[in-house]
C-alpha atoms as one frame of an Amber mdcrd trajectory, in Angstrom:
protein
  57.672   8.184 -12.400  54.507  10.081 -13.236  55.282  13.466 -14.775  52.926
  16.418 -14.837  53.362  18.252 -18.108  51.903  21.754 -18.380  49.449  21.886
 -21.247  48.564  25.584 -21.042  50.129  28.688 -19.542  47.586  31.369 -18.649
  48.449  34.950 -17.779  45.527  35.708 -15.525  43.796  38.980 -16.290  40.168
  40.013 -16.431  40.167  38.982 -20.098  40.625  35.347 -19.105  37.814  35.264
 -16.589  35.668  33.201 -18.911  38.126  30.308 -19.002  36.812  26.897 -18.031
  35.062  25.690 -21.159  31.724  26.128 -22.838  28.515  26.269 -20.865  26.628
  23.007 -20.382  23.864  22.443 -22.907  20.104  22.306 -22.256  19.265  19.693
 -19.622  17.478  16.462 -20.470  14.069  15.963 -18.890  14.493  13.500 -16.008
  13.480  14.110 -12.413  13.046  11.893  -9.358   9.988  10.030 -10.638  11.719
   9.016 -13.855  14.793   8.010 -11.860  12.602   5.900  -9.557  10.981   4.260
 -12.592  14.447   3.095 -13.664  15.326   2.040 -10.075  18.779   3.605 -10.482
  20.374   6.882  -9.388  23.462   7.655 -11.463  26.162   9.748  -9.814  28.764
  11.570 -11.905  32.019  11.609  -9.961  35.646  12.511 -10.398  38.112   9.978
  -9.102  40.056  11.533  -6.245  41.096  10.803  -2.703  38.053  12.324  -1.065
  34.956  11.909  -3.221  35.345   8.441  -4.703  38.166   5.890  -4.593  38.800
   2.179  -4.180  40.462   0.642  -1.109  40.946  -3.083  -0.441  38.463  -3.865
  -3.158  35.688  -1.641  -1.855  34.478   1.712  -3.277  34.615   4.516  -0.716
  34.485   8.297  -0.415  32.538  11.061   1.267  30.162  11.880  -1.555  29.990
   8.221  -2.600  29.053   7.024   0.894  26.494   9.785   1.295  24.827   9.097
  -2.048  24.849   5.360  -1.457  22.975   5.945   1.815  20.569   8.350   0.087
  19.889   5.857  -2.711  19.260   3.050  -0.238  16.871   5.276   1.705  15.023
   6.061  -1.542  14.891   2.428  -2.639  17.272   3.011  -5.546  20.444   1.391
  -6.810  23.449   3.713  -6.999  25.549   3.674 -10.163  28.714   5.726 -10.617
  30.112   7.227 -13.812  33.519   8.897 -13.828  34.028  12.230 -15.583  37.433
  13.763 -16.267  36.999  17.124 -14.598  34.453  19.462 -13.035  33.333  20.994
 -16.328  32.815  17.610 -17.930  30.774  16.554 -14.889  28.364  19.447 -15.395
  28.183  18.947 -19.165  27.469  15.255 -18.748  24.923  15.983 -16.024  22.847
  18.078 -18.426  23.433  15.570 -21.226  21.742  12.942 -19.050  24.791  10.748
 -18.423  24.079  11.093 -14.702  21.517  12.497 -12.291  23.671  14.078  -9.596
  27.204  15.495  -9.759  29.412  14.623  -6.796  32.856  16.030  -7.494  33.801
  18.677  -4.914  31.254  20.979  -6.537  31.683  24.646  -5.562  28.697  26.834
  -6.559  29.668  29.586  -8.999  27.750  32.372 -10.673  28.978  31.118 -14.030
  27.286  27.723 -13.617  24.225  28.775 -11.621  22.026  29.262 -14.717  22.797
  25.741 -15.873  22.617  23.550 -12.748  21.024  23.586  -9.292  23.058  23.143
  -6.123  22.006  21.202  -3.043  22.353  22.207   0.574  26.045  22.433   1.567
  27.854  19.256   2.475  30.637  21.195   4.176  32.605  24.438   3.891  36.252
  25.135   3.247  38.597  27.845   1.899  41.175  28.230  -0.870  44.704  27.891
   0.516  48.145  28.273  -0.988  50.282  25.149  -0.621  54.047  25.691  -0.652
  57.201  23.893   0.361  59.284  24.773   3.385  59.319  24.554   7.154  57.396
  27.487   8.662  59.240  29.934  10.935  58.591  29.163  14.592  57.025  32.586
  15.034  54.707  32.268  12.049  51.098  32.887  13.001  49.403  30.535  10.560
  45.621  30.501  10.175  43.690  27.641  11.701  41.782  25.247   9.469  38.174
  26.071   8.800  36.025  23.286  10.231  32.461  24.399   9.610  30.009  21.752
   8.514  32.176  18.959   7.155  35.519  18.873   5.435  35.575  16.583   2.431
  36.618  12.976   3.035  39.855  11.487   1.826  41.879   8.392   1.286  45.080
  10.292   0.515  45.015   8.284  -2.710  47.934  10.176  -4.203  50.116  10.387
  -1.114  52.095   7.165  -1.090  55.435   7.580  -2.898  55.747   5.932  -6.292
  58.682   3.796  -7.320  61.428   6.090  -8.494  59.976   9.237  -6.968  62.550
  11.514  -5.362  62.505  11.596  -1.586  60.681  14.615  -0.116  63.016  17.547
   0.401  62.853  19.188   3.813  63.797  22.694   2.746  63.498  25.690   5.063
  62.277  28.071   2.379  61.125  31.627   2.805  57.361  31.359   2.961  54.845
  33.568   1.270  52.699  34.964   4.055  50.319  37.237   2.096  48.276  36.697
  -1.082  49.833  39.819  -2.590  53.210  38.048  -2.631  51.903  35.780  -5.414
  52.209  38.653  -7.910  54.548  37.544 -10.691  54.717  33.985  -9.320  53.900
  30.705 -11.082  51.155  28.539  -9.573  50.407  25.038 -10.831  46.737  24.039
 -10.812  44.533  21.178 -11.974  42.824  22.217 -15.176  39.425  23.903 -14.877
  38.897  24.271 -11.152  37.004  26.775  -9.046  40.297  27.854  -7.473  41.544
  29.081 -10.809  38.660  31.575 -10.745  39.818  32.701  -7.309  43.309  33.395
  -8.658  41.777  35.414 -11.503  40.022  37.609  -8.949  43.200  37.943  -6.909
  45.255  38.817 -10.003  42.748  41.509 -10.967  42.817  42.999  -7.462  46.617
  43.100  -7.430  46.883  44.714 -10.840  49.742  42.339 -11.590  49.673  38.965
 -13.296  49.768  35.635 -11.482  51.016  32.936 -13.859  48.863  29.817 -13.710
  50.104  26.585 -15.242  47.182  24.226 -15.867  48.332  20.625 -15.476  46.285
  18.283 -17.600  44.522  15.486 -15.665  46.341  16.266 -12.415  44.514  16.314
  -9.089  45.018  18.577  -6.086  46.550  15.579  -4.310  49.104  14.973  -7.042
  50.146  18.613  -7.157  50.560  18.791  -3.387  52.872  15.799  -3.635  54.766
  17.596  -6.408  55.183  20.584  -4.088  56.624  18.265  -1.434  59.052  16.776
  -3.955  60.234  20.173  -5.164  58.896  19.778  -8.701  56.250  22.469  -8.209
  56.654  25.587  -6.061  53.035  26.557  -5.436  49.560  25.139  -5.840  46.116
  26.029  -4.489  43.898  23.493  -2.739  40.770  23.237  -0.597  41.952  23.841
   2.950  40.491  20.687   4.463  42.290  18.526   1.904  45.489  20.560   2.182
  45.559  20.273   6.001  45.317  16.499   5.729  48.238  16.412   3.299  50.198
  18.857   5.459  50.058  16.340   8.277  51.501  13.688   5.957  54.176  15.654
   4.080  56.413  17.203   6.731  57.809  19.847   4.354  54.470  21.115   3.004
  53.030  24.311   4.459  49.455  25.500   3.980  49.384  29.313   4.078  48.143
  31.950   3.330  44.364  31.940   2.948  43.435  33.008  -0.588  39.705  33.471
  -0.252  36.645  33.402   1.967  34.882  30.305   3.193  32.819  28.661   0.463
  30.292  25.841   0.230  30.854  22.445  -1.333  27.662  20.829  -2.587  26.143
  18.305  -4.943  24.646  19.490  -8.231  21.587  18.383 -10.182  19.955  19.574
 -13.369  18.007  22.783 -12.852  14.873  21.076 -14.172  14.971  18.340 -11.504
  13.383  20.113  -8.495  12.009  16.926  -6.915  15.436  15.307  -6.867  16.950
  18.465  -5.396  14.290  18.594  -2.671  14.859  14.924  -1.813  18.636  15.414
  -1.617  18.298  18.601   0.438  15.960  16.855   2.861  18.316  13.915   3.224
  21.371  16.145   3.750  19.593  18.122   6.456  18.420  14.938   8.135  21.933
  13.497   7.959  23.284  16.643   9.538  20.769  16.428  12.377  21.337  12.725
  13.027  25.116  13.042  12.928  25.587  11.005   9.742  27.572  13.803   8.124
  29.755  14.141  11.188  30.321  10.386  11.210  31.488  10.532   7.606  33.850
  13.366   8.506  35.241  11.373  11.412  35.730   8.343   9.175  37.626  10.167
   6.477  39.348  13.089   8.197  39.652  12.502  11.932  40.324   8.798  12.102
  44.055   9.252  11.785  44.749   5.541  12.201  42.385   4.706   9.343  43.755
   7.446   7.101  47.352   6.408   7.736  46.453   2.775   7.074  45.026   3.680
   3.666  48.029   5.833   2.788  50.481   3.047   3.609  48.467   0.139   2.222
  49.465  -1.883  -0.828  45.775  -2.087  -1.635  44.901   1.560  -2.124  43.954
   0.646  -5.667  44.206   4.110  -7.171  47.867   4.189  -6.197  49.008   0.579
  -6.567  46.525  -0.946  -9.018  46.114  -3.894  -6.633  42.967  -5.232  -5.002
  44.414  -7.919  -2.750  47.352 -10.231  -2.287  45.431 -12.814  -4.335  45.249
 -10.820  -7.571  47.760 -13.063  -9.361  45.972 -16.203  -8.194  42.645 -14.901
  -9.508  44.285 -13.856 -12.791  45.662 -17.374 -13.139  42.348 -19.211 -12.710
  39.728 -16.853 -14.223  40.522 -17.811 -17.867  39.345 -21.393 -17.188  35.767
 -20.074 -17.163  36.344 -17.270 -19.667  35.951 -14.580 -17.018  37.687 -11.273
 -16.571  39.734 -11.835 -13.424  38.249  -8.664 -11.959  34.808 -10.306 -12.019
  36.169 -13.275 -10.085  37.814 -10.787  -7.705  34.488  -9.041  -7.133  32.865
 -12.378  -6.318  35.742 -13.206  -3.961  35.289  -9.914  -2.140  31.563 -10.579
  -1.836  32.219 -14.024  -0.402  35.043 -13.317   2.030  36.443  -9.787   1.600
  39.654 -11.542   0.527  39.969 -13.292   3.909  41.286 -16.867   3.332  40.254
 -18.035   6.833  36.677 -16.740   6.547  33.954 -19.143   7.695  30.221 -18.503
   7.475  27.506 -19.483   9.952  26.544 -22.276   7.531  30.071 -23.687   7.401
  31.247 -22.225   4.058  35.016 -21.797   4.035  37.799 -19.754   2.514  38.163
 -17.084  -0.118  35.205 -18.223  -2.225  33.256 -19.783   0.662  33.036 -23.392
  -0.453  30.550 -25.533   1.459  32.048 -28.818   2.729  30.024 -30.928   0.310
  30.933 -28.704  -2.635  34.591 -28.769  -1.636  34.524 -32.574  -1.739  32.809
 -32.585  -5.126  35.501 -30.365  -6.654  38.384 -32.237  -4.996  39.414 -29.586
  -2.470  41.149 -31.134   0.531  41.807 -27.881   2.401  39.246 -25.162   1.659
  41.292 -22.646   3.681  44.232 -22.987   1.309  43.857 -20.080  -1.161  45.207
 -22.007  -4.160  42.928 -25.005  -3.573  39.938 -22.829  -2.757  40.127 -20.678
  -5.876  40.882 -23.643  -8.146  37.953 -25.596  -6.653  35.556 -22.661  -6.866
  36.454 -22.154 -10.517  35.766 -25.839 -11.218  32.364 -25.405  -9.570  31.686
 -22.246 -11.610  32.717 -24.148 -14.742  30.137 -26.837 -13.894  27.432 -24.212
 -13.328  28.368 -22.485 -16.579  27.898 -25.757 -18.458  24.463 -26.261 -16.879
  23.265 -22.818 -17.946  24.947 -22.704 -21.353  22.112 -24.512 -23.124  19.419
 -22.818 -21.055  20.219 -19.102 -21.354  21.436 -17.864 -24.741  22.369 -14.301
 -23.785  25.833 -14.287 -22.119  25.066 -11.292 -19.854  21.838 -12.858 -18.634
  23.555 -16.236 -18.238  26.200 -14.709 -15.980  23.496 -13.568 -13.569  22.037
 -17.072 -13.425  25.487 -18.548 -12.772  26.187 -16.131  -9.917  22.754 -16.688
  -8.375  23.249 -20.466  -8.584  26.641 -20.196  -6.894  24.950 -18.411  -3.999
  21.614 -20.202  -3.689  22.024 -23.396  -5.700  21.030 -24.421  -9.208  17.793
 -25.979  -7.964  16.352 -22.841  -6.370  17.133 -20.740  -9.434  15.514 -23.385
 -11.657  12.429 -23.264  -9.429  12.233 -19.494  -9.958  12.453 -19.992 -13.740
   9.535 -22.416 -13.642   7.519 -19.985 -11.542   8.281 -17.186 -14.005   7.182
 -19.270 -16.977   4.012 -20.420 -15.201   3.053 -16.812 -14.421   3.676 -15.431
 -17.891   7.128 -13.926 -17.271  10.307 -14.571 -19.221  12.257 -17.489 -17.685
  15.392 -16.442 -19.572  15.419 -12.880 -18.238  17.113 -12.414 -14.885  14.912
  -9.559 -13.659  11.783 -11.685 -14.114  13.348 -14.749 -12.498  14.773 -12.638
  -9.655  11.244 -11.508  -8.820  10.104 -15.113  -8.390  13.238 -16.023  -6.485
  12.283 -13.285  -4.019   8.772 -14.777  -3.766  10.153 -18.202  -2.784  10.275
 -17.119   0.844   6.444 -17.106   0.869   4.593 -20.318   1.713   1.988 -20.013
  -1.038   4.850 -19.759  -3.550   7.359 -22.329  -2.280   4.520 -24.891  -2.000
   3.499 -24.356  -5.642   3.526 -27.676  -7.565   6.261 -26.454  -9.957   8.634
 -25.806  -7.057  10.919 -28.755  -6.376  13.379 -27.327  -3.846  11.076 -25.577
  -1.377  11.767 -22.487   0.703  14.529 -20.052  -0.288  15.622 -16.734   1.181
  15.582 -15.201  -2.269  16.745 -11.779  -1.160  20.257 -13.174  -0.598  20.989
 -14.409  -4.150  19.252 -11.429  -5.764  21.333  -9.001  -3.691  24.432 -11.118
  -4.265  24.167 -10.849  -8.047  23.593  -7.092  -7.917  26.527  -6.429  -5.583
  29.007  -8.624  -7.451  28.218  -6.940 -10.755  28.155  -3.452  -9.276  31.557
  -3.966  -7.673  32.886  -5.459 -10.895  31.954  -2.208 -12.646  34.041  -0.302
 -10.081  36.963  -2.664 -10.584  36.808  -2.173 -14.342  37.210   1.583 -13.819
  40.243   1.350 -11.558  42.089  -1.917 -12.084  43.990  -2.936 -15.185  43.371
  -6.290 -16.814
């Protein structure tokens, strides 16, 4: 059972209004042009059920999906870096660990001198979350639904082994903010909503006791309210309403503050990046992209319920697929982290053992019929045979490249590309690179020439032995497998 241990008890008065950590330091100098030169936009995120999470092996989330679309539109790769909490996100943003903060960012006067906020992604309000069935006559406020509520996977909803069953208690509800005077409210550490309680405490002239719970999320604390371990917490309304529909004994009332924006944040010396993000957000609003993201994460009840109940909501279960143990068993034969083999399996089939491509590739790791025969696979749709055969093929490719590419990280890229396009096509691209003065042992140089192999004047070059190749496929394949592997390393234990 996961336990939430209070690490700090704050008596909220005006003297504590500065809580939340030191100000971020001076920002590094890096704007859109420098980001474009590196071909990569780095997003600083907090792992939660709405911004960024992993489901059935695939990264998802409102801010993540939006930034992935923005990066693609700008011709950039998107990389994610996880920060512990909101303050660390802003510190690391100015330190240069990322370029855009995407972590339920609420603009505040305290942070405005240090970061710049984008156009709003959506709006919501601070709401008290408490346990108990509401009186039938209770006139509860309706959810704010302006712009877009934040997306969610309900990553922390599914009960854990050993958790107590939710208690359906008809408690006497607090109906007014003033009734919080003298009460204890559990909160994630360093959130915007803590500032709201400070303001409320000052206005009441009586202390509200806030227990900061180290490393807890809003989702976890709402579950703790449902289980009777915590009496009150404060949450964004759009998230709280989603949880209210899942936990039958959780009530979201009263409203604790006015409607506020939720945005992205960038360094205040990155005006070009801010303008590009603002333009994209406005365009996405006009085209309905933002609304589509809202529908996907907050109004598609069937999809939300499926994620909540799934064994493969990785943040909750630590599992990617039903084949995790099989991949763990075979990955050591090639010296791979099983999560890398899992990422390749997702890329090939999305963990579907009956998958078949237009070219006739079969099974979890999409073995071609000829390859299946070469590695002694009788039934490529059998998961055990398929994975074992694919690993034997990867072992063969590894041996081919071992004496060619000294650097292990570079060699891995050549192995993956060869699995997708064939050893011959990748060798052609190496010869083209060497002929044209590039480094044949460096994947980025070879990838360029692999891309050129779709052009007649290149694939007819005398050094090319294997002819035409749709080079975009293996180049994209390598990038996606490694990018997904990075996500798996963040969320899945070895």
